[in-house]
C-alpha positions in Angstrom: 7.5 17.2 -37.8 7.3 13.9 -36.0 9.1 11.0 -37.7 9.2 7.3 -36.9 12.7 7.9 -35.5 11.5 10.6 -33.1 8.5 8.5 -32.1 10.8 5.6 -31.3 13.1 8.0 -29.3 10.2 9.2 -27.3 9.0 5.7 -26.7 12.5 4.7 -25.6 12.7 7.7 -23.3 9.4 7.0 -21.7 10.2 3.4 -21.3 13.6 4.2 -19.7 12.1 6.6 -17.2 9.2 4.3 -16.3 11.7 1.4 -15.9 14.0 3.4 -13.8 11.2 4.7 -11.6 9.9 1.2 -10.9 13.3 -0.4 -10.4 15.1 2.3 -8.6 12.2 3.6 -6.4 13.0 7.2 -7.3 9.6 8.5 -6.5 7.6 8.3 -3.3 4.1 8.1 -4.7 1.6 9.6 -7.2 2.3 12.9 -5.4 5.9 12.9 -6.3 5.3 11.8 -9.9 3.0 14.8 -10.2 5.5 17.1 -8.5 8.3 16.0 -10.9 6.1 16.2 -14.0 4.5 19.6 -13.3 7.7 21.4 -12.4 6.9 25.0 -11.1 3.4 25.5 -9.8 1.0 27.2 -12.2 0.8 30.9 -12.1 -2.7 30.8 -10.7 -1.3 29.5 -7.4 0.5 32.8 -6.9 -2.9 34.2 -5.9 -2.8 31.9 -2.9 -0.7 34.2 -0.8 -2.8 34.8 2.4 -2.3 38.5 2.3 -6.0 39.2 3.2 -6.0 36.9 6.2 -5.1 37.7 9.8 -1.6 37.0 11.0 -1.0 33.3 11.5 -0.9 31.9 15.0 -0.4 28.3 13.9 2.3 26.9 11.6 1.0 23.3 11.4 -2.0 21.0 11.9 -2.0 17.5 13.2 -5.3 15.8 12.3 -6.3 12.7 14.2 -8.8 11.3 11.8 -11.1 8.9 13.8 -12.1 6.9 10.7 -15.6 5.4 11.1 -16.9 7.9 13.7 -16.2 7.8 17.4 -19.1 7.9 19.9 -19.5 11.3 21.6 -21.1 9.8 24.7 -18.2 7.4 25.2 -15.5 10.0 24.7 -15.9 13.7 25.4 -19.6 14.1 26.1 -20.6 11.4 28.7 -24.3 11.1 29.7 -24.5 8.7 32.7 -27.8 10.2 33.8 -29.4 9.1 30.6 -29.2 5.5 31.8 -27.9 2.2 30.5 -29.7 2.4 27.1 -27.5 5.4 26.3 -24.2 5.1 28.3 -24.1 1.3 28.6 -21.4 0.2 31.1 -19.4 3.4 30.7 -21.5 5.2 33.4 -18.8 6.6 35.6 -17.2 9.7 33.8 -14.2 11.3 35.5 -13.4 14.8 36.3 -10.6 16.5 34.4 -8.0 19.0 35.6 -10.5 21.7 34.6 -13.4 22.0 37.1 -16.8 21.2 35.6 -15.5 19.2 32.6 -16.0 15.5 32.6 -14.9 12.9 30.1 -15.1 9.1 29.7 -13.7 7.0 32.5 -11.4 5.2 30.0 -9.5 8.5 29.3 -7.7 9.2 32.5 -4.5 10.6 30.9 -6.5 13.0 28.7 -8.4 14.1 31.8 -5.1 15.4 33.1 -4.6 17.4 29.9 -8.0 19.1 29.6 -6.4 22.5 30.1 -4.7 22.1 26.8 -7.8 21.3 24.6 -11.3 22.5 23.9 -14.2 20.2 23.4 -16.9 21.1 20.8 -20.0 19.1 21.9 -22.4 20.5 19.2 -20.9 19.6 15.9 -23.6 18.8 13.4 -24.4 18.0 9.8 -27.1 16.1 7.9 -25.3 13.0 6.7 -25.1 9.5 8.1 -23.1 8.2 5.1 -19.4 7.6 5.5 -18.5 9.0 2.1 -20.7 12.1 2.2 -20.0 12.9 5.8 -16.2 12.5 5.3 -16.4 14.9 2.4 -18.4 17.5 4.4 -16.3 17.3 7.6 -13.0 17.5 5.7 -13.8 20.1 3.1 -16.6 22.2 4.7 -18.7 21.9 1.5 -21.8 19.9 0.7 -21.3 17.5 -2.3 -22.7 18.4 -5.7 -22.5 21.1 -8.2 -20.0 19.3 -10.3 -17.1 20.5 -8.3 -15.0 18.4 -5.9 -13.4 20.6 -3.2 -10.1 19.8 -1.6 -9.8 18.7 2.0 -8.1 20.8 4.7 -4.7 19.1 4.2 -4.6 19.9 0.5 -5.6 23.5 1.1 -2.9 23.9 3.7 -0.4 22.3 1.2 -1.5 24.9 -1.4 -1.1 27.9 0.9 1.9 26.7 3.0 3.7 24.4 0.7 6.3 24.8 -2.0 4.6 27.8 -3.6 5.0 29.8 -0.4 8.5 29.1 1.0 8.3 25.6 2.2 11.7 24.1 1.6 11.5 20.6 3.1 12.2 17.4 1.1 9.4 15.8 3.0 6.1 16.6 1.2 4.0 19.3 3.0 1.0 17.0 3.4 1.6 13.6 5.0 -0.8 10.9 6.1 0.3 8.2 8.5 -0.1 5.5 7.4 -2.9 4.9 4.9 -4.8 7.4 2.7 -7.9 8.9 4.3 -10.0 7.6 1.5 -13.7 7.9 0.9 -13.2 10.9 -1.4 -10.5 12.6 -3.5 -8.4 14.6 -0.9 -6.9 17.0 -3.5 -10.2 17.7 -5.3 -10.0 20.0 -8.2 -6.5 21.2 -7.1 -5.1 18.1 -8.8 -2.6 15.4 -7.8 0.2 17.7 -6.8 -1.8 18.4 -3.6 -2.6 14.8 -2.7 -1.1 13.6 0.6 1.9 11.4 0.7 0.8 8.3 2.6 3.7 6.6 4.4 2.4 3.1 4.4 4.3 0.8 6.8 3.8 0.6 10.5 5.7 2.9 12.9 5.2 0.3 15.7 7.4 -2.2 13.9 11.2 -2.5 14.4 11.7 -0.7 11.1 9.1 1.8 10.0 9.1 0.9 6.3 8.0 4.2 4.8 7.0 3.7 1.2 9.8 4.7 -1.2 12.2 5.8 1.6 12.9 2.9 3.9 13.1 -0.7 2.8 13.5 -3.4 5.4 16.8 -5.3 5.0 18.1 -2.7 2.5 21.5 -1.3 3.5 22.6 2.2 2.7 25.4 0.8 0.6 22.9 -1.2 -1.5 20.8 1.9 -2.0 23.8 3.8 -3.2 24.7 1.0 -5.6 21.2 1.1 -7.0 21.5 4.8 -7.6 24.8 4.4 -9.4 23.3 1.7 -11.5 20.5 3.9 -12.5 22.9 6.6 -13.6 25.1 4.1 -15.5 22.1 2.7 -17.5 20.7 6.1 -18.4 22.6 6.2 -21.7 19.8 8.2 -23.5 19.9 10.9 -20.9 23.7 11.2 -21.1 23.3 11.6 -24.9 20.9 14.5 -24.4 22.2 16.3 -21.4 20.4 19.6 -22.2 16.9 18.0 -22.7 14.5 19.6 -20.3 12.6 16.4 -19.6 15.8 14.5 -18.6 16.9 17.5 -16.4 13.5 17.4 -14.6 13.8 13.6 -14.2 17.3 13.9 -12.7 16.1 16.7 -10.4 13.4 14.4 -9.1 15.8 11.5 -8.7 18.3 13.6 -6.8 15.6 14.8 -4.4 14.3 11.3 -3.9 17.7 10.0 -3.1 18.3 12.9 -0.7 15.3 11.6 1.2 16.5 8.0 1.1 20.1 8.6 2.0 20.2 12.0 3.5 19.0 13.5 6.8 15.4 14.3 5.8 14.3 10.7 5.7 15.6 10.1 9.2 12.6 11.9 10.6 10.8 8.5 10.3 13.5 6.7 12.3 11.9 6.4 15.7 14.9 4.7 17.2 16.3 8.2 17.6 13.8 8.8 20.4 14.2 7.6 23.9 12.6 4.3 24.8 10.8 5.8 27.7 9.1 8.4 25.5 8.1 5.7 23.0 6.6 3.7 25.8 4.6 6.7 27.0 3.1 7.0 23.5 2.2 3.4 23.7 3.5 0.5 21.6 0.7 0.6 19.1 0.4 1.8 15.6 -1.6 4.8 16.7 0.7 5.7 19.6 3.9 5.6 17.4 2.0 7.5 14.7 1.5 10.3 17.1 5.2 10.4 17.8 5.9 10.5 14.0 3.5 13.4 13.8 5.4 15.4 16.4 8.7 14.7 14.6 7.2 15.8 11.3 5.9 19.2 12.6 9.1 19.7 14.4 10.8 19.5 11.0 8.4 22.1 9.6 5.8 19.9 7.8 2.6 22.0 7.8 0.0 19.2 7.7 0.1 15.7 9.2 -2.9 13.4 9.3 -3.1 10.2 11.4 -5.6 7.8 9.9 -6.9 6.0 13.0 -9.4 3.4 12.0 -11.6 1.0 14.0 -14.3 3.3 15.2 -17.2 2.1 13.0 -18.7 0.0 15.8 -22.0 -1.3 14.7 -21.6 -4.5 16.7 -20.2 -5.1 20.2 -19.3 -1.5 20.6 -18.3 -1.5 24.2 -15.8 -4.4 23.8 -14.1 -2.4 21.2 -14.1 0.8 23.3 -12.3 -1.0 26.2 -9.5 -1.8 23.8 -9.4 1.4 21.7 -10.0 4.1 24.2 -7.0 3.4 26.4 -4.8 3.2 23.3 -6.2 6.6 22.1 -5.8 8.0 25.6 -2.2 7.2 25.9 -1.2 8.3 22.4 -3.1 11.6 22.2 -2.4 12.7 25.8 1.3 12.1 25.3 1.2 14.0 22.0 -0.2 17.0 23.7 2.3 16.9 26.4 5.2 16.2 24.1 4.3 19.1 21.8 4.1 21.4 24.8 7.5 20.2 26.1 9.0 20.9 22.7 7.5 24.4 22.5 5.3 23.3 19.6 1.8 23.3 21.0 1.3 27.0 20.7 2.0 26.8 16.9 0.4 23.4 16.2 -3.3 22.8 15.9 -4.3 19.3 17.0 -7.7 18.4 15.5 -9.4 15.2 16.8 -12.6 13.9 15.3 -14.3 11.7 12.7 -16.9 12.0 10.0 -19.8 11.8 12.5 -20.6 10.4 15.9 -22.6 7.3 16.9 -26.3 6.8 17.7 -26.8 7.8 21.4 -29.2 4.9 22.0 -27.4 1.6 22.2 -28.7 -1.2 19.9 -28.7 -4.1 22.3 -30.7 -6.4 20.1 -29.4 -9.0 17.7 -27.3 -8.9 15.6 -25.8 -5.7 17.0 -25.3 -6.9 20.6 -24.6 -3.5 22.0 -23.7 -1.6 18.9 -24.0 2.0 17.8 -24.9 3.3 14.3 -23.8 6.4 12.3 -24.9 9.8 13.7 -24.3 13.2 12.1 -27.0 15.2 13.9 -24.9 15.8 17.0 -21.3 14.8 17.8 -18.0 15.9 19.4 -14.7 17.2 18.1 -11.6 18.3 20.1 -9.1 21.0 19.1 -6.0 22.1 20.9 -3.0 24.4 20.3 -2.2 26.8 17.5 -4.2 29.6 19.0 -7.2 27.6 20.3 -7.8 28.1 24.0 -7.8 25.0 26.2 -10.0 24.1 29.1 -13.2 25.2 27.3 -16.4 23.6 26.1 -18.2 24.9 23.1 -21.9 24.1 22.7 -23.9 21.4 24.3 -26.0 18.4 23.4 -29.3 17.6 25.0 -29.7 15.2 28.0 -29.4 12.1 25.9 -26.9 13.4 23.4 -29.4 13.2 20.5 -29.6 16.8 19.4 -27.7 20.1 19.7 -29.0 22.1 22.6 -26.7 25.1 22.4 -24.4 26.7 19.8 -24.5 24.4 16.7 -21.1 24.2 15.0 -21.0 23.2 11.4 -17.9 21.7 9.7 -17.3 25.0 7.8 -17.2 26.9 11.1 -14.4 24.7 12.5 -12.5 24.6 9.2 -12.8 28.4 8.7 -11.4 28.9 12.3 -8.5 26.6 11.6 -7.7 28.4 8.3 -7.8 31.8 10.1 -5.4 30.6 12.7 -3.1 29.3 9.9 -3.2 32.7 8.3 -5.4 31.6 5.4 -8.3 33.8 4.5 -11.4 31.5 4.8 -13.7 34.1 3.2 -11.6 34.6 0.1 -11.6 32.8 -3.3 -10.0 29.3 -3.7 -7.0 29.7 -6.0 -6.7 27.1 -8.6 -5.0 26.4 -12.0 -8.3 25.4 -13.6 -9.7 29.0 -13.4 -12.7 28.0 -11.3 -14.4 30.8 -9.5 -15.2 29.1 -6.2 -15.1 30.2 -2.5 -12.8 28.8 0.1 -15.8 27.9 2.2 -19.6 28.6 2.2 -20.4 31.9 3.8 -20.3 31.7 7.6 -23.3 32.7 9.7 -22.8 36.0 11.4 -23.6 37.1 14.9 -22.8 36.0 18.5 -22.5 32.2 18.8 -22.4 31.6 15.1 -19.8 31.0 12.5 -16.1 31.1 13.5 -15.2 29.7 16.9 -14.3 33.1 18.3 -15.0 32.0 21.9 -11.9 29.7 21.8 -9.7 31.7 19.5 
């Protein structure tokens, strides 16, 4: 029976924990709060074992999320013959190290790496809305039906995370640096499968990862704070066998292992050679790519780089002259660095946004050479993890306006990545809510449909 005394004790306990969490920074994010609060994963997750899937070729995915939608004509599907109203000033595409494959003239480093990646030039869906398109591209499902599906990162976290042998202190799904947004990444799986967003800027002198690294905070001061937390936890000391306090202490110990132990050092880019950091480029994106390589090297199964700035409604080409060389340097170095570390064969690199841009340039005011949203036909690039490089899948028409050959839908690409990760894309989606839902909509069958077998 609850009494005023027990109510007060519960209130004091809750207040103590919340105060300690805030003052001591013992948790990294909402994800870690959920992890600590939930304890062992629900029994329903046990069904997530990918026994029905093919043997995994890939161990990790690095997603380069081109937030806003990159233009297919100005990256991996150039159309100089279409004329200035379509290609603008980017009318001199360059040959790659794979005969017959041309890409944008502002991507010379990636042109030397074309044997490592495959270009899908016939991605398509029906949405020109950021929110809806982001959901479709990252979940493989159309919105509606009262169910919010999880994105690829959350699904990989479910199948390859703590329920299935992942032992790392770093969460299994990381976003560098800001949440992908536009939709709930974890969907109905719940907050335990949300990504941990690092915050901070890896291009700064100190990469201030939220909850792990604080600029100007010495290790000794962190240790003093930890000791102070333990000293002030008088209620916990009085109830040492209380399960809630034991769970709280377990969470705190793990958090401090991240802050003071070796695990958190994965974010310390000063451990890398200056020459390599320069190759990646001294930009937030370039250094984020280096962070991604370090994370998959540590065994993190899913890393997303949220790379914004591609929603170019106005003055598109001015933006491209700044963004494309930055992207070229970071992405090309990532591919080579993964290869040099023996990681490319087991790591999928997935480049793309929620859609492409309108092929016809909007020269008139107020756009002054802008491009709009375009989901009908756009490009995506994949590399590593079982995908064959030096290939092109599908084709757009002469102006890049429609799919001319081999339409590829988001669920086709996602299903292919799941299969390479050893996750059955045709099975049910395990979940603690008891929902009977499929991993993905049924794939079309037959040659040139469904899974990307031509590059797997």
